[in-house]
C-alpha positions as CSV (number, residue, x, y, z in Angstrom):
1,M,84.8,86.5,91.2
2,S,83.7,88.5,94.2
3,G,85.4,91.7,95.3
4,T,86.5,90.1,98.6
5,I,88.2,87.2,96.9
6,K,90.0,89.6,94.5
7,T,91.1,91.7,97.5
8,L,92.6,88.5,99.2
9,I,94.3,87.6,95.9
10,G,95.8,91.1,95.7
11,I,97.1,90.9,99.3
12,I,98.7,87.5,98.5
13,L,100.2,88.8,95.2
14,A,101.7,92.0,96.8
15,P,104.9,90.4,98.1
16,A,105.4,88.6,94.8
17,A,104.9,91.8,92.8
18,L,107.4,93.8,94.9
19,A,109.9,91.0,94.7
20,A,109.4,90.8,90.9
21,A,110.1,94.6,90.7
22,W,113.3,94.2,92.6
23,A,114.4,91.3,90.6
24,T,113.6,93.0,87.3
25,A,115.6,96.0,88.2
26,A,118.6,93.8,89.3
27,A,118.4,91.6,86.2
28,L,117.8,94.3,83.5
29,A,120.1,97.1,84.8
30,P,123.3,95.3,83.8
31,A,121.9,94.5,80.3
32,L,120.8,98.1,79.8
33,G,124.2,99.3,81.0
34,K,125.9,97.9,77.9
35,F,125.6,101.3,76.2
36,G,127.4,100.3,73.0
37,V,124.3,98.2,72.2
38,T,121.5,99.9,74.1
39,F,122.3,103.5,73.4
40,P,119.5,104.2,70.9
41,L,116.9,102.7,73.3
42,L,118.2,104.7,76.3
43,A,118.4,107.9,74.2
44,G,114.8,107.5,73.2
45,A,113.8,106.8,76.8
46,L,115.7,109.9,78.0
47,A,114.0,112.1,75.3
48,C,110.6,110.9,76.5
49,A,111.5,111.6,80.1
50,L,112.5,115.1,79.3
51,L,109.3,115.8,77.4
52,H,107.3,114.2,80.3
53,I,108.8,116.6,82.8
54,R,107.5,119.4,80.6
55,G,104.0,117.9,80.8
56,S,103.9,116.9,77.1
57,G,102.0,113.9,75.7
58,K,98.8,113.9,77.7
59,H,96.6,113.8,74.6
60,L,98.6,111.1,73.0
61,Y,98.4,109.0,76.2
62,V,94.6,109.4,76.5
63,T,94.3,108.4,72.8
64,A,96.4,105.2,73.4
65,H,94.6,104.5,76.7
66,E,91.1,104.5,75.1
67,L,92.2,102.7,72.0
68,T,93.8,99.9,74.1
69,H,90.5,99.6,76.0
70,A,88.7,99.2,72.7
71,M,91.2,96.7,71.3
72,A,91.0,94.6,74.5
73,A,87.2,94.7,74.2
74,L,87.3,93.5,70.6
75,V,89.7,90.7,71.6
76,S,87.2,89.7,74.4
77,G,84.3,89.7,72.0
78,V,82.7,92.8,73.5
79,R,81.1,95.4,71.3
80,V,82.5,98.9,71.2
81,R,79.8,101.4,70.8
82,K,81.7,104.7,71.1
83,I,85.2,106.1,71.7
84,S,85.7,109.6,73.0
85,V,89.1,111.3,73.3
86,R,89.7,114.8,74.7
87,S,92.9,116.6,75.6
88,R,93.1,115.2,79.1
89,S,90.2,112.7,79.4
90,G,88.3,110.1,77.4
91,Y,86.1,107.1,77.6
92,V,85.0,104.0,75.7
93,L,81.4,102.9,75.7
94,L,81.1,99.1,75.8
95,D,78.4,96.6,76.1
96,S,80.2,95.0,79.0
97,T,83.6,94.8,80.6
98,N,86.0,92.6,82.5
99,A,89.3,92.9,84.4
100,F,91.4,92.4,81.2
101,I,89.5,95.2,79.4
102,S,89.7,97.5,82.4
103,L,93.4,97.0,83.0
104,A,94.8,96.6,79.5
105,P,96.0,100.2,79.0
106,Y,98.1,99.9,82.2
107,F,100.2,97.0,81.0
108,I,100.0,97.0,77.2
109,P,102.3,99.7,75.6
110,F,100.2,100.7,72.6
111,Y,102.7,102.9,70.8
112,T,105.6,100.4,71.3
113,L,103.5,97.7,69.7
114,T,102.6,100.1,66.9
115,A,106.3,100.9,66.3
116,A,107.2,97.2,66.3
117,A,104.5,96.4,63.8
118,L,105.7,99.2,61.5
119,Y,109.3,98.0,61.7
120,W,108.2,94.4,61.1
121,L,106.3,95.5,58.0
122,A,109.3,97.4,56.8
123,C,111.5,94.3,57.2
124,R,109.1,92.3,55.2
125,F,109.3,94.5,52.1
126,F,113.0,95.7,52.1
127,D,116.3,95.6,54.0
128,A,115.4,97.6,57.1
129,A,118.6,97.0,58.9
130,P,119.7,100.7,58.6
131,L,116.4,101.6,60.4
132,R,117.1,99.5,63.4
133,P,118.7,102.3,65.5
134,W,115.7,104.5,64.8
135,F,113.4,101.6,65.8
136,L,115.3,101.1,69.0
137,G,115.0,104.8,69.7
138,A,111.3,104.7,69.1
139,A,111.0,101.6,71.3
140,G,112.8,103.3,74.1
141,F,110.7,106.4,73.7
142,T,107.4,104.6,73.7
143,L,108.3,102.2,76.5
144,A,109.3,105.1,78.7
145,F,106.1,106.9,77.6
146,H,104.0,103.9,78.7
147,L,105.8,103.4,82.0
148,L,105.9,107.1,83.0
149,H,102.3,107.8,82.2
150,T,101.1,104.6,83.8
151,A,103.1,105.3,87.0
152,E,101.8,108.9,87.0
153,I,98.1,107.9,86.6
154,L,98.3,105.1,89.1
155,G,100.1,107.3,91.6
156,G,97.1,109.7,91.6
157,P,93.5,109.2,92.7
158,V,92.2,105.7,92.3
159,Q,91.0,105.2,88.7
160,S,87.6,103.9,87.9
161,D,89.3,101.2,85.8
162,L,90.9,99.7,88.8
163,K,87.6,99.7,90.7
164,K,85.9,97.9,87.8
165,A,88.7,95.3,87.7
166,G,88.3,94.4,91.4
167,G,89.8,97.3,93.3
168,P,93.2,98.8,93.7
169,V,94.4,96.1,96.2
170,F,93.8,93.5,93.5
171,S,94.8,95.6,90.5
172,L,98.0,97.3,91.5
173,P,100.1,94.1,92.4
174,L,98.8,92.4,89.2
175,L,99.7,95.4,87.1
176,L,103.2,95.5,88.6
177,L,103.7,91.9,87.8
178,L,102.5,92.2,84.3
179,N,104.6,95.3,83.6
180,C,107.7,93.6,84.9
181,A,107.1,90.6,82.8
182,G,106.3,92.7,79.8
183,L,109.4,94.9,80.1
184,A,111.6,91.8,80.4
185,A,110.0,90.2,77.3
186,A,110.3,93.5,75.3
187,L,114.0,93.8,76.1
188,K,114.6,90.1,75.2
189,M,113.0,90.7,71.8
190,L,115.0,93.9,71.3
191,F,118.3,92.4,72.5
192,P,118.2,88.6,72.5
193,E,121.9,88.3,73.2
194,L,121.8,90.4,76.4
195,I,119.0,88.8,78.4
196,S,118.2,85.3,79.4
197,L,114.5,84.9,80.1
198,R,115.2,81.6,81.9
199,G,117.8,83.3,84.1
200,Y,115.5,86.3,84.7
201,S,112.6,84.0,85.6
202,A,114.7,82.0,88.0
203,E,115.9,85.3,89.7
204,V,112.3,86.5,90.1
205,L,111.2,83.2,91.6
206,R,114.1,83.2,94.0
207,D,113.3,86.7,95.2
208,Q,109.6,85.9,95.5
209,S,110.3,82.7,97.5
210,A,112.6,84.6,99.8
211,A,109.9,87.3,100.3
212,Y,107.2,84.7,101.3
213,R,109.7,82.8,103.5
214,G,110.5,86.1,105.2
215,I,106.8,86.8,105.8
216,F,106.2,83.3,107.1
217,S,109.1,83.5,109.5
218,A,108.0,86.9,110.7
219,A,104.5,85.6,111.3
220,V,105.8,82.5,113.2
221,Y,107.9,84.8,115.3
222,A,105.0,87.1,116.1
223,V,102.8,84.2,117.0
224,N,105.4,82.6,119.3
225,T,106.1,86.0,120.9
226,A,102.4,86.5,121.5
227,K,102.1,83.1,123.1
228,I,105.0,83.8,125.5
229,Y,103.5,87.2,126.4
230,I,100.1,85.6,127.0
231,R,101.5,82.8,129.2
232,S,103.5,85.3,131.2
């Protein structure tokens, strides 16, 4: 797919991505506000935010970032030749790449998946119910870790990963959509009783439809206004 086509796709996706972000915040905030259930998750997220303010976790993020690139490459059938991780930078040497490999670290929460896998294994071998609050705390911490570091890195200079995937105009709306969907899915798995994915999806689609209708109406108004101006 050419860069021009990807840019056009990104422009088309941008209103949908912004609407999805708005709908996600509106849909998930009430669920998270039920502190009696979500307190361990929120406590973990708060702890991560406080550490993030202090500038902690850079090396851990770089490690997760490069490992996620490598895992995405393996899933795509691409050979991984070398992984290099330093305190604030790293790289993965691959035989080839694609948009999924380039963007994977920006929407796949590596440490959250690791914590979930460990908790699942614990549940397979013994009664891990007493560990659930600790798992929820770890999930909150690692989800916040992913979102905060992803927002920070995407808010800075344009990353080479985004250029490889098709450019920032294409990559940023796509990543926003994927992170919204991923966050909703994660919270559904953590608290099945608090969130309805059907209701969430319907709300996202309503807001996206409203966004595109608004843009279409604005475009029609602009064209009609221009016609009146030209005729006058």
